[in-house]
KESE-201703 format. One line per field, with one value per residue (C-alpha): residue number from 1; residue in one letter; z, x, y. Coordinates in nm, 2 decimals, m for minus. Each point is the difference from the previous one (the first is absolute). Layout:
N
num = [NUM  ...]
residuo = [A  ...]
pz = [Z  ...]
px = [X  ...]
py = [Y  ...]
//
This chain:
151
num = [1  2  3  4  5  6  7  8  9  10  11  12  13  14  15  16  17  18  19  20  21  22  23  24  25  26  27  28  29  30  31  32  33  34  35  36  37  38  39  40  41  42  43  44  45  46  47  48  49  50  51  52  53  54  55  56  57  58  59  60  61  62  63  64  65  66  67  68  69  70  71  72  73  74  75  76  77  78  79  80  81  82  83  84  85  86  87  88  89  90  91  92  93  94  95  96  97  98  99  100  101  102  103  104  105  106  107  108  109  110  111  112  113  114  115  116  117  118  119  120  121  122  123  124  125  126  127  128  129  130  131  132  133  134  135  136  137  138  139  140  141  142  143  144  145  146  147  148  149  150  151]
residuo = [X  X  X  X  X  X  X  X  X  X  X  X  X  X  X  X  X  X  X  X  X  X  X  X  X  X  X  X  X  X  X  X  X  X  X  X  X  X  X  X  X  X  X  X  X  X  X  X  X  X  X  X  X  X  X  X  X  X  X  X  X  X  X  X  X  X  X  X  X  X  X  X  X  X  X  X  X  X  X  X  X  X  X  X  X  X  X  X  X  X  X  X  X  X  X  X  X  X  X  X  X  X  X  X  X  X  X  X  X  X  X  X  X  X  X  X  X  X  X  X  X  X  X  X  X  X  X  X  X  X  X  X  X  X  X  X  X  X  X  X  X  X  X  X  X  X  X  X  X  X  X]
pz = [m19.61  m0.04  m0.15  0.08  m0.23  0.26  0.28  0.36  0.16  m0.08  m0.06  0.12  m0.32  0.21  0.37  0.04  m0.07  0.30  0.32  0.22  m0.10  0.26  m0.03  0.04  0.26  0.25  m0.02  0.04  0.35  0.13  m0.05  0.19  0.23  0.15  m0.05  0.23  0.26  0.00  0.07  0.23  0.23  m0.06  0.17  0.24  0.13  0.13  0.10  0.26  0.12  0.06  0.21  0.20  0.07  0.11  0.25  0.18  0.02  0.29  m0.03  0.18  m0.06  m0.16  m0.10  m0.33  0.06  m0.36  m0.36  m0.24  m0.37  m0.24  m0.38  m0.11  m0.27  m0.26  0.11  0.23  0.32  0.27  0.44  0.23  0.35  0.28  0.28  0.39  0.21  0.31  m0.06  0.33  0.19  m0.29  m0.23  m0.33  m0.30  m0.31  m0.39  m0.13  m0.38  m0.11  0.15  m0.26  m0.07  m0.25  0.25  0.32  0.32  0.29  0.26  0.31  m0.10  0.18  m0.14  0.06  m0.08  m0.09  0.12  0.05  0.27  m0.14  m0.24  0.14  m0.25  m0.29  0.08  m0.13  0.05  0.08  m0.26  m0.30  m0.31  0.01  m0.25  m0.25  m0.29  0.13  m0.01  m0.32  m0.14  0.17  m0.13  m0.34  m0.01  0.12  m0.26  m0.26  0.15  m0.01  m0.37  m0.11  0.21  m0.19  m0.35]
px = [m10.01  0.36  0.04  0.25  0.12  0.13  m0.18  m0.01  0.05  0.22  m0.17  0.17  m0.04  m0.02  m0.09  0.31  0.21  m0.09  0.25  m0.24  m0.33  m0.15  0.16  0.35  m0.03  m0.20  0.27  0.30  m0.24  m0.04  0.41  0.05  m0.25  0.15  0.34  m0.08  m0.24  0.33  0.24  m0.21  0.00  0.38  0.02  m0.25  0.14  0.36  m0.15  m0.27  0.30  0.24  m0.30  m0.08  0.35  0.09  m0.34  0.17  0.33  0.22  0.21  0.36  0.30  0.31  0.36  0.14  0.31  0.08  m0.06  m0.05  0.09  m0.28  m0.03  m0.34  m0.21  0.24  0.31  0.11  0.14  m0.28  0.06  m0.24  0.04  0.03  m0.20  0.09  m0.35  m0.17  m0.33  m0.14  0.33  0.17  0.29  m0.10  0.22  m0.20  0.09  m0.24  0.01  m0.31  0.26  0.26  0.23  0.28  0.26  m0.09  m0.13  0.20  0.08  m0.07  m0.33  m0.30  m0.32  m0.36  m0.10  m0.32  m0.03  m0.26  0.05  m0.05  0.27  0.26  0.27  m0.25  m0.02  0.00  0.13  m0.30  m0.10  0.13  m0.16  m0.15  m0.30  0.10  m0.01  m0.34  m0.13  0.12  m0.16  m0.31  0.01  0.03  m0.24  m0.27  0.06  0.02  m0.36  m0.14  0.12  m0.17  m0.33  m0.02  0.11]
py = [11.68  m0.18  m0.30  m0.25  m0.32  m0.18  m0.19  0.15  m0.37  m0.29  m0.28  m0.34  m0.26  m0.28  m0.09  m0.24  0.29  0.20  m0.06  0.00  m0.28  m0.23  m0.29  0.12  0.29  m0.25  m0.26  0.23  0.18  m0.32  m0.07  0.32  m0.08  m0.35  0.13  0.28  m0.26  m0.22  0.26  0.13  m0.36  m0.01  0.34  m0.06  m0.32  0.13  0.30  m0.16  m0.27  0.32  0.17  m0.32  m0.06  0.37  m0.03  m0.26  0.09  0.18  0.26  0.02  0.18  m0.17  0.03  m0.04  m0.24  m0.05  m0.03  m0.27  0.02  m0.13  0.04  0.17  m0.12  0.16  m0.07  0.29  m0.05  0.11  m0.03  m0.15  0.09  m0.22  0.12  m0.12  0.06  m0.14  m0.17  m0.15  0.03  m0.19  0.15  m0.03  0.08  0.01  0.07  0.27  m0.05  0.28  0.26  m0.09  0.35  0.03  0.12  m0.19  0.11  0.19  m0.26  0.09  0.22  m0.07  m0.06  m0.13  m0.35  m0.17  m0.36  m0.26  m0.20  m0.34  0.04  0.32  m0.12  0.18  0.33  0.33  0.38  0.22  0.21  m0.20  0.00  m0.36  0.06  0.23  m0.23  m0.16  0.36  0.04  m0.31  0.07  0.33  m0.12  m0.24  0.25  0.24  m0.30  m0.10  0.35  0.08  m0.36  0.10  0.32  m0.05]
//
């Protein structure tokens, strides 16, 4: 019916010039797979530790008595609250660095405090996001591993 002078498909002149060849795609796939597995491990360890700590923690009501200035990794000034609370009848004052803010905490505010009976000075504020970065690393690792398996 109609004739064409150009071929309908493009032929690759050399197998090595194609971007996805057996030798190269396998190496990248394995690299992404092992990086993904490493990220999963890096995300699981702090997540598991945090969950174990939270399982054994006790909750009490505390009061913010002061703020301590600290320099963040970027050099900005942040404030970490010092919370007073009673642990097994003993008054404990603990600085909680994972709850830093740029403007400080209002003095006298009542907050829920989580503490471990064996070391009440390592306290956390209840509801503070302690494992957000661990979950992020874990998620990136799962996605990377999935992509390595699929491709």
